[in-house]
C-alpha positions as CSV (number, residue, x, y, z in Angstrom):
1,M,-3.4,-51.2,117.4
2,V,-5.6,-48.7,115.7
3,S,-9.3,-48.6,116.6
4,V,-11.6,-48.0,113.6
5,A,-14.4,-46.5,115.8
6,R,-11.9,-44.3,117.6
7,A,-10.4,-43.1,114.4
8,Q,-13.8,-42.3,112.9
9,G,-14.7,-40.3,115.9
10,Q,-11.5,-38.3,115.9
11,S,-11.6,-37.7,112.2
12,A,-15.2,-36.5,111.9
13,A,-14.1,-32.9,111.6
14,D,-11.0,-33.4,109.4
15,P,-10.6,-36.8,107.7
16,V,-7.7,-35.6,105.7
17,K,-5.6,-34.8,108.8
18,E,-6.5,-38.0,110.5
19,S,-5.6,-39.9,107.3
20,Q,-2.2,-38.2,107.3
21,R,-1.7,-39.1,110.9
22,L,-2.6,-42.7,110.3
23,A,-0.3,-42.8,107.3
24,R,2.6,-41.7,109.5
25,V,1.7,-44.4,112.0
26,A,1.6,-47.0,109.3
27,S,4.9,-45.8,107.8
28,V,6.7,-46.1,111.2
29,A,5.2,-49.5,111.8
30,Q,6.3,-50.7,108.4
31,Q,9.8,-49.4,108.9
32,Q,10.0,-51.2,112.2
33,G,8.8,-54.5,110.6
34,R,5.4,-54.4,112.3
35,L,3.6,-55.1,109.1
36,D,0.3,-56.3,110.5
37,E,0.0,-53.0,112.4
38,A,0.9,-51.1,109.3
39,I,-1.8,-52.9,107.3
40,K,-4.4,-52.2,110.1
41,A,-3.5,-48.5,110.0
42,Y,-3.8,-48.3,106.2
43,Q,-7.1,-50.2,106.3
44,T,-8.4,-47.7,108.9
45,I,-7.5,-44.9,106.5
46,T,-9.9,-46.5,103.9
47,V,-12.7,-46.1,106.4
48,V,-11.7,-42.6,107.7
49,A,-11.3,-41.3,104.1
50,A,-14.4,-43.0,102.6
51,G,-15.4,-39.6,101.2
52,S,-12.0,-39.1,99.6
53,P,-11.6,-41.8,97.0
54,H,-8.0,-40.8,96.0
55,I,-6.8,-41.0,99.7
56,A,-8.6,-44.3,100.3
57,A,-7.3,-45.7,97.0
58,S,-3.7,-44.8,98.0
59,A,-4.2,-46.6,101.3
60,H,-5.3,-49.7,99.5
61,V,-2.2,-49.5,97.3
62,A,0.0,-49.2,100.4
63,T,-1.8,-52.2,101.9
64,G,-1.3,-54.2,98.7
65,N,2.4,-53.3,98.6
66,I,2.9,-54.8,102.0
67,Y,1.1,-57.9,100.9
68,M,3.4,-58.1,97.9
69,M,6.5,-57.9,100.1
70,Q,5.1,-60.8,102.2
71,G,4.4,-62.8,99.1
72,K,0.7,-62.7,99.7
73,F,-0.2,-62.0,96.1
74,T,-3.9,-62.9,96.3
75,E,-4.4,-60.5,99.2
76,A,-2.4,-57.9,97.3
77,L,-4.6,-58.4,94.2
78,T,-7.7,-57.8,96.3
79,A,-6.3,-54.5,97.7
80,F,-5.2,-53.2,94.3
81,R,-8.6,-54.0,92.8
82,K,-10.2,-52.0,95.5
83,A,-7.8,-49.1,94.8
84,V,-8.6,-49.2,91.0
85,A,-12.3,-49.3,91.7
86,L,-12.0,-46.1,93.8
87,D,-9.6,-44.3,91.5
88,P,-9.6,-45.8,88.0
89,N,-7.4,-43.0,86.8
90,S,-4.5,-43.9,89.1
91,A,-1.7,-45.2,87.0
92,E,0.1,-46.4,90.1
93,A,-2.9,-48.4,91.3
94,M,-3.4,-49.9,87.8
95,N,0.3,-50.8,87.5
96,S,0.3,-52.4,91.0
97,L,-2.8,-54.4,89.9
98,G,-0.8,-55.7,87.0
99,E,2.2,-56.6,89.1
100,A,0.0,-58.7,91.4
101,L,-1.6,-60.4,88.4
102,G,1.8,-61.1,87.1
103,E,3.0,-62.8,90.3
104,L,-0.1,-65.0,90.1
105,K,0.9,-65.9,86.5
106,Q,-2.2,-64.2,85.0
107,Y,-0.1,-62.6,82.3
108,Q,-2.8,-61.5,79.8
109,P,-4.8,-59.6,82.4
110,A,-1.5,-58.2,83.8
111,L,-0.5,-57.0,80.4
112,Q,-3.9,-55.2,80.0
113,A,-3.4,-53.5,83.4
114,F,0.1,-52.3,82.5
115,Q,-1.2,-51.0,79.1
116,K,-3.9,-49.1,80.9
117,A,-1.5,-47.6,83.4
118,A,0.8,-46.5,80.6
119,A,-2.2,-45.0,78.7
120,I,-3.1,-43.0,81.8
121,D,0.4,-41.7,82.3
122,Q,2.8,-42.0,79.3
123,G,5.6,-40.9,81.5
124,F,5.1,-43.7,83.9
125,L,8.3,-45.6,83.2
126,K,7.6,-48.6,85.5
127,A,4.3,-49.5,83.7
128,R,5.9,-49.3,80.3
129,Y,8.8,-51.5,81.4
130,N,6.4,-54.0,82.9
131,I,4.7,-54.3,79.5
132,G,8.0,-55.5,78.1
133,V,8.5,-57.9,81.0
134,T,5.1,-59.4,80.5
135,Y,5.6,-59.9,76.8
136,D,8.8,-61.7,77.7
137,R,6.9,-63.9,80.2
138,L,4.4,-64.7,77.5
139,G,7.2,-65.8,75.2
140,Q,6.4,-62.9,72.8
141,M,10.0,-61.8,72.4
142,K,9.6,-59.6,69.4
143,Y,7.0,-57.5,71.3
144,A,9.3,-57.4,74.3
145,E,12.2,-56.3,72.2
146,F,10.0,-53.5,70.6
147,I,9.0,-52.2,74.0
148,Y,12.6,-52.1,75.3
149,R,13.9,-50.4,72.2
150,I,11.2,-47.7,72.6
151,L,12.1,-47.2,76.2
152,I,15.8,-46.8,75.3
153,R,14.8,-44.3,72.7
154,D,12.7,-42.3,75.2
155,F,14.8,-42.9,78.3
156,P,18.5,-43.3,77.1
157,N,19.8,-43.5,80.6
158,F,17.4,-46.3,81.8
159,A,19.9,-49.0,82.4
160,L,17.3,-51.7,83.0
161,A,15.9,-51.3,79.5
162,Y,19.3,-52.1,78.0
163,D,19.8,-55.1,80.2
164,S,16.3,-56.4,79.5
165,L,16.7,-55.9,75.7
166,A,20.0,-57.8,75.9
167,V,18.3,-60.7,77.7
168,S,15.5,-60.8,75.2
169,L,17.9,-60.9,72.3
170,S,19.9,-63.7,73.9
171,K,16.7,-65.7,74.5
172,S,15.8,-65.2,70.9
173,G,19.1,-66.8,69.8
174,R,20.8,-63.4,69.1
175,A,23.3,-63.3,71.9
176,R,25.9,-61.7,69.7
177,E,23.6,-58.7,69.3
178,A,23.0,-58.6,73.0
179,I,26.6,-57.9,74.0
180,P,26.7,-54.1,73.4
181,F,23.4,-53.7,75.3
182,H,24.8,-55.6,78.3
183,Q,27.9,-53.4,78.2
184,K,25.7,-50.2,78.0
185,A,23.6,-51.4,81.0
186,I,26.7,-52.0,83.1
187,S,28.2,-48.6,82.1
188,L,25.1,-46.9,83.3
189,A,24.7,-49.0,86.5
190,P,28.0,-50.6,87.4
191,K,26.9,-51.7,90.8
192,D,23.9,-53.8,89.7
193,P,24.9,-57.4,90.2
194,S,22.1,-58.8,88.0
195,F,23.6,-57.1,84.9
196,Y,26.9,-59.1,85.3
197,Y,25.0,-62.3,85.8
198,N,22.9,-61.8,82.6
199,F,26.0,-60.7,80.7
200,A,27.7,-64.0,81.7
201,V,24.7,-66.0,80.6
202,S,24.8,-64.4,77.1
203,Y,28.5,-65.3,76.8
204,L,27.6,-68.9,77.8
205,V,25.0,-69.0,75.1
206,L,27.7,-68.0,72.7
207,G,30.0,-70.7,74.1
208,D,32.5,-68.1,75.3
209,L,33.4,-69.6,78.7
210,R,36.4,-67.2,79.3
211,N,34.3,-64.0,79.1
212,A,31.5,-65.6,81.2
213,Q,34.1,-66.3,83.9
214,V,35.3,-62.7,83.7
215,Q,31.8,-61.5,84.4
216,Q,31.6,-64.0,87.3
217,Q,34.7,-62.5,88.9
218,R,33.3,-59.0,88.6
219,L,30.1,-60.3,90.1
220,R,31.9,-61.9,93.0
221,N,32.9,-58.4,94.3
222,L,29.3,-57.2,94.3
223,D,27.2,-60.3,95.3
224,P,29.1,-63.4,96.3
225,A,25.9,-65.5,96.6
226,M,24.8,-64.6,93.1
227,A,28.3,-65.3,91.8
228,E,28.2,-68.7,93.4
229,H,24.9,-69.5,91.7
230,L,26.4,-68.4,88.4
231,N,29.4,-70.7,89.1
232,G,26.9,-73.6,89.1
233,V,25.4,-72.4,85.8
234,I,28.9,-72.2,84.3
235,A,29.8,-75.6,85.6
236,K,26.8,-77.1,83.8
237,H,28.0,-75.6,80.5
238,Q,31.4,-77.1,81.0
239,R,30.0,-80.7,81.1
């Protein structure tokens, strides 16, 4: 366990070095599954590095990421808000804030956070992708489609953008148009099981049971549990 008082005393001369040491402690603890210890270490960094907003903000982000892993989204939101307050120009912190808001189903504030993150760093692919995801969650499929098409234009090897566009098209009643985008996503990332699952669902929307079952068989080799879940979805369509 990390003592805040002890850390402050050790770090009086060089808070940066002490923050780096604590970050290593936190990283090891996290890798070993000792998440509470990792959180304590990151929280101590925020005290040690009180005079270095960027370092303290990064520690809050790291704390929030652990909370996200644990499904503690309210705690994560608090950590990310502290990070943004300390470093409002951090695209990572702003994007993380949006992800926590999204998990809490606060989609409009989440969208605003993702848009701010993308404005801070136009090359931050994750934030731009999250804008599309949030439009999808809001049921604004035309906006989601627009975002994904722009991502495909700017990042032609980004497999997830093709898959997400395909899903959006399928949800919008345009499953036939989705097929080539499913195929492109799989060609770019053939080991991603979710792509086969989504492809099968689009075939089911089209009433093409045979091709849905073909995707299920391919999925079975990658993720048997997901394939079994898909089997249940296919069974419902057969009734």
